[in-house]
N, C-alpha and C positions, 0 to 999 in steps of 0.2 A: 682519470680512470672511468670506464663506462659503468653505468648503473648496474647493468646485468652482471658484470664482473664482480662488482662490490657485493651484489646480492649472493653470488655463488660463494665468495670468500666468507661472507657473514654466516651463511647457512652451514658451511663446513665447520667453521670454528664453533658455532652453536652446538652442532651435533657432537663434536669432540667433548665439549664441556658437559653435555648431558651424559655421555658415556662414562666420563670420569667422575660424574657426580658433583662437579664443581659449579661455580658461578663467578660472576665478576660484579664489582660495584656498579659499573656502567649499566649492566643488565638490570640491576635493581633500580637504578635511577631512571632509565629510559627503557620501557618494555621492548623486548626484542622484536615483536611483531610490527611495531611502528617503524623500526629501522628497515625491516623487510619492505614495508610499504614505500618508504622514502626512496629505497633503492630501485624500485620498479622502473624499468625503461618503458618507452612507448610500446603499446601492444604487448605488454608482458603481464603474466599472471603468476600468482604464488599461493600456496597453502599457508595460512597463518597459524594454524593449530586449532585447538578446541577452546571455545568460550566457556566460561563458568555460568551457572544459573543461580541468580540471587533474587532477593526481593520478598514479596508477601506470599510465601509458599504456604498454602493451607491444605487441609485434608483432601479437598476435592482435587486440587492440583496434583497432590501425591498419588491419589487413586489412579489417575491416568498417566502417571510417570512424567509429568511435565518438569519436575525437579531434575530429571535426568536428561531430558531432550530439549527443553525449551518449548515454544508453542507449536512448531512445525507448520508447514504449509497445510491449508485446510480446504482442499477441493476448489471451490469458487471464492475462497478468501485467501488471496496471495499478495495483495497490494500492501506495501509498506509506505508510510508517509514520513517525510523529513521534517523534524522540528529543529529549526536552525539555532535557536537560543540554547537548546540542550545539546546540540551536536549529536543527536540520537535519531534513530528511525523508529516509528511507532507501528504497532500491529495489533489488530483485533479482528474478530469475525468468526463465524461458526463453520464447522464441517457440514457436509450434506446430511450426515446422520451418524456415521460411525467414525471413531469410537466414542465421540462425545459431541455435545453442542453447548458451548460455554460462552460466557460474556466477559472473559478475562481480557486484560489489556497489558501489552508488553512493550518494552523499549529495548533496542539493541544499541549498545555503546561500543563502537569499534575501538576507541582509544583504550578502554578498560577491558576489552574482550569479554563482555558480559551480556547475557540475556537478563533483563531486569523485569520481574513481574510487578507491575505497578498496581494492578487491581486484581486481586485473587478471585477466581471464579465463584459465583454463587452456585446454587444447585444446578446440575445439568438438566437440560430441557429435552423433551422428545421432539420428533420431527414436526408434528402439527400442534402440540400442546405444551403444557407446563411441566411435563415430566412426572416421574413417580412421586416426587416430593415437592409440593408447592407451598410448604409451610413458610418459606421465605418470601412469598409473593404477596403484595398488597395492591389495591386499586386506589390510586390517589391522583387527584386533579385530572380525572378522565383518562389516566394512563396506567397500564399494568407495569409495575416496577417492583424491584426487590426491596427488602427492608433497608438495604444499604444504599439504595438509590440507583441501582443499575437496571438495565433493560431486562424485563422478565421474559420477553420474546427476543430472540437473537437470530439475526439473519446472516446469510452470506454478505460479504462486502461487495462482491463483484468488483466494479470500479467506482463504487459509491462512497469512498472515504477520501478525505482531503485534510489539509492542515491550515487553519486560520492563523496566519503569522502575526496578525495584529492582536488578537485576543488570546493567542497562544493556547489553542485548543483544537483537538481532533474533531472533525464533523463526520457523521455517519448517517446515511439514509438507510435506516434499519427496516427495510420492507420485507415481509415474509408471508408464508402461506397460512399461518394460524388464523382460525376463525376467532377473532378477538372477543366478540360478544359472547360466544360460547365459553371462552376461557375465563372471562369475567364472571360468568354465572357459576363456574366450577368452584370459585372461591367464595361464593355466597354474596356477590355484589350485583348491583343493577347497572347494566351497560348503557342505559338510556342517555346519560350525559357523557358518553365516551368521546374523546377527541377524534374527529374524523379527518383531520388534515394529514399532511406528510409526516411520517414517523422519523423526524430528524432529531438525532441525539448528538450531544457534545461530550467529550471527555477532556478534562483538564489534567495534563500529566504532572503539573506542579502540585496541585491539591490531591491528585489521584482520585478524582471523583467524576462519576457520570452525572449528566443532567439532561432532561428532556427539553426540547425547544418548542414551545407553543407559538405557532405563527398564525396570522390572521388571513382571512380571505381577501382577495382571490388567491388560490394556491394551486400548484401543479398536482397531477397524479404521481404515484410512485411505483411504476412498473419495475419488474425485476431487471437486473442487468444494466441499470443506468449509469451515467457518468456524473460524478460530482467533483468539481475542480475549483479551488479557491483562486481568485484573481485579485492580487493586491491593488491593481489600478482601479478596480471597481469596489473595493472593500466588501467583497461578497463572493459567494460560491455559485458557479454555474451548474445547474441540474439539467441534464439532457437525456431524452430517450427518443427513439424514432421507430415506433411500431404502432400497431392498431390501437393500443391503449393510450398512447400519447405521442404525437408528432410535434414536439416543441422543445425549445430551450428556454429555461427560466433563470432568473437571478435571485438568489436568496440574499437579501440585504441584512447583514448582521446588525447594523446600527439600530434599526427599528424592528427587526425580526419580521420583515414583510417580504412578499414575493412580487416580482414583476416579470411578465412574459416578454421575451425579446420579439421585436418585430423583424422577422426574417426578410421581409420585402419580396417574398416569393409565395406562390400558391402551394398547396399541400403536396401536389405531385412533384414539384421541383424540390421541396424540402425532403421528401422521401428519397429522391434520387441523390441529393448532394450531402445529406447528413448521415453520420454513421448509425447503424442499427444497434440494438442492445448487445452487450457483452464485448464491446470494444475495449481497447486499452488506450490510454492517452496521457499527455502531460501538457502543462502550460509553459510556454516560452516567453519570459518577460521581456526579452530584447526585441523580439518581433511582434509581441503582443498578440500571439495566436495560441490556440490549443491545437495540438497535433494528435490525431487519433488514427489507430490502425484497427480495422475490422476485417478479419480474415485476410484476404490479399489486397484489400483496398485501403487507400490512404486519404485522409481528410484533414482540412484546415478549417478552424473557426476563427474568423477575423473579429476580434473583440470590438474594435472601433466600429466596424460596419455591421456587427451583430449577424453575421451570415456565415453559413457553412458552404464549403466547396469541396467536392471530391477531386483531388488533384492527381490521383493515380488509380487506375483500375486494372486488375489482372484476373486471369481465370483462377478457379479454385485449385487447380493442380499446378499453377505456376511455381517455378523454383527460383526466380530471380528477385522475389520479394518475400518477406516473412509472413507468417500466419499470426494475426493478432486475435487473441481470445483471452478473456479474463480468468479462465481456469488453466490455460496452457502457457501463457507468456506474460512478461512484465515489460513496461515501457517507461523510461525515465529520461529526464532532461539532464544533459551534461553541460553545466554552465561554463566550463573551461573552453570547450570546443564550440558550444552553441548547437551541437547536434543532439539527436535523440539516440538512446541505446535501447534496443529491444532484444530481449532474450527469450528464445523459444525453448522451454524446458524439454519438450519432446525433441530429442535429437541434439540437445546442447548447442543449438545454433545461435550465434550472437551477431547482431546487425547494428550498423550505424546509419542514421538517417539525416540528410542535409535538407532542411526545409526550403533553402533558397532555390534549389533546382529539383526538388521532389525526387531525390536520388537515394536509393538504398545500396549499401555495400555490406556484403557478408564478411565478417572478421574471422581471422584465424590466429587466436592469441598464441604467443610464444610462452614458454615456461611450463609450469605444472598444469595438468588438465583440470578442468572443472569437475567437481564431484557430481556424481549421478545419483538420482533417487527421486521417489515420487512425491516427497513432502518438503521440497526446498522452498526457500524464500530468497528474495533478492531486492536490493535497493541501491541507489546512487548515494554514496557518502560524500556530501559536498565538502565537508571539512578536510577530508583527506584526498579528494579528487579521484576516487576509485569506485568501480562497480563491485558490490559485495554480494556474494552468493553464499547462503548458509544452509547446510544439510544438518538438521538437528543442532549440534554445537560446532560442527566442523566448518571453518570459515575460509573462503577463497576470495582473493581480491585481484582485480584487473584494472590496469591503467590504460585508458583508451588512447590518449595522444601525448602523454608525458607531461602535460601542463600541471603546474603546481598551484594549489589554491592559495589565496591570500592568507598570511599568518594570522590575521585578525579572525 
């Protein structure tokens, strides 16, 4: 029997049970949404229902209704990163200003249908400063941080978060507009010994703790809208921007907490032409050992072995045969089953697949239930279940690109 037929039967039976107020032992043993996912045919989507919100819910979280909605997409903070050992996707990052600017950290667990608040927010911050209540802020080791060890200045993530699978921690280039020397003085401290290097933070989802990473010179600058991507083959994270503030790609070596600049083998003009500018979206492809990036209508590859960017596809700004890549409008994730990239344009609900072998984009038209619409959505690729997941507050939609099943391990 076809998966699509099984899914229809399942949903019909489930609806009858809900109407009758009954349940089955099988439903208790195996959550119904997992059966829905397993029944998905290639290019098919379904609404899984609403996730619950659990975890370290404090008064600040309740003040902004996060116990009812989960974190929600936050302007230029919409990237989620996959933690394979947890089989969860992690999220952090601040809004542009309204309704809050928080340093909370969340995990989404598809198997349990839960938003999990791992780190409850400290006091909310203002756009340029420490907010109306800085009583929870201290200046320690040259860094503004909260008494609980979290970042006292919180930025957009843009595309500047990633997951270090060896050390099992989220990395975040937390660069923001705050005049830090002035902020240090507002709490009565002396900023002369302030750390002047990249504002790189780590979050351990197991210990549920933030920590600042002090690195040594030489180090890169940290412009807004950069790309941070962990590459297991290098045991480090690539930090990249291409604008007047910094035209370079660097490697953060986690083993010794040092930076090394890649030798691109090209002059600045060539780098500017072939490397993506800020606010790109991107993913790492471990099989091809490349980073694939989309910036507006242009597609780029970074060859990790050659340490070189190449623009592989160029299109006009109004082109309709390629997607628009932007870190506040779209997400881009690697699908390990197909080896392709999946890019979702939130504006217009347009979903695309990208094949790096021939630099080819294909717009997808999913069968089944339509994707939820809304301004504050989040999305990620659930590697454990082999589906793209889109979340509107607590409402969860899942899509199977090619029908491949992940390994049971």
